[in-house]
C-alpha positions in Angstrom: -41.1 -14.4 15.9 -40.4 -10.9 17.3 -42.1 -7.9 15.9 -38.6 -6.4 15.2 -37.8 -9.4 12.9 -41.2 -9.7 11.4 -41.3 -6.0 10.3 -37.6 -5.6 9.8 -37.1 -2.5 12.0 -35.0 -1.7 15.0 -37.2 -1.2 18.0 -35.1 -0.3 21.1 -37.1 0.0 24.3 -36.7 0.4 28.0 -39.0 0.8 31.0 -39.5 2.0 34.5 -39.2 -0.7 37.1 -42.4 -1.1 39.1 -44.9 1.1 37.2 -45.1 -0.8 33.9 -44.2 2.1 31.7 -42.3 1.3 28.5 -40.5 3.7 26.1 -40.4 2.3 22.6 -38.5 3.9 19.8 -39.0 3.1 16.1 -35.7 3.7 14.3 -35.9 4.8 10.7 -32.2 4.1 10.0 -31.7 4.4 6.2 -35.4 3.9 5.3 -37.2 6.2 2.9 -40.0 8.2 4.5 -42.5 6.0 2.8 -41.0 2.8 4.1 -40.7 4.2 7.6 -44.3 5.2 7.6 -45.5 1.8 6.4 -43.4 -0.1 8.9 -44.0 2.2 11.9 -47.8 2.0 11.2 -47.6 -1.8 11.4 -45.6 -1.8 14.6 -47.8 0.8 16.3 -50.9 -1.1 15.3 -49.5 -4.3 16.8 -48.4 -2.6 20.0 -51.9 -1.2 20.5 -53.5 -4.6 19.9 -51.1 -6.3 22.3 -51.6 -3.6 25.0 -55.4 -4.0 24.7 -55.2 -7.8 24.8 -53.3 -7.5 28.1 -55.8 -5.1 29.6 -53.3 -2.3 29.2 -53.3 0.9 27.1 -51.0 3.0 25.0 -50.4 6.6 25.9 -47.7 9.2 26.0 -45.7 10.0 29.1 -46.8 13.6 28.6 -50.3 13.0 27.3 -52.2 11.3 24.5 -52.2 14.0 21.9 -54.0 14.4 18.6 -51.9 11.9 16.7 -52.7 9.0 19.0 -56.4 9.8 19.4 -57.5 7.8 16.3 -55.9 4.6 17.6 -57.2 5.1 21.1 -60.8 5.1 19.7 -60.1 2.2 17.4 -58.7 -0.1 20.0 
């Protein structure tokens, strides 16, 4: 089952051909702030796990930043 269906959240994405970069968006649509936080935390955790399992990594196109630092250390 896809993460989109499992979590129940739209997750549009696109990438750059050749360099392996993906841009992933988590859409809140009509969710409450609490529901969005819960679902997005699950999605992000799974994305970090998958990237690590494939010898990849998660980062930001313009840097890691403070918000991602916790997950970078955990995974």
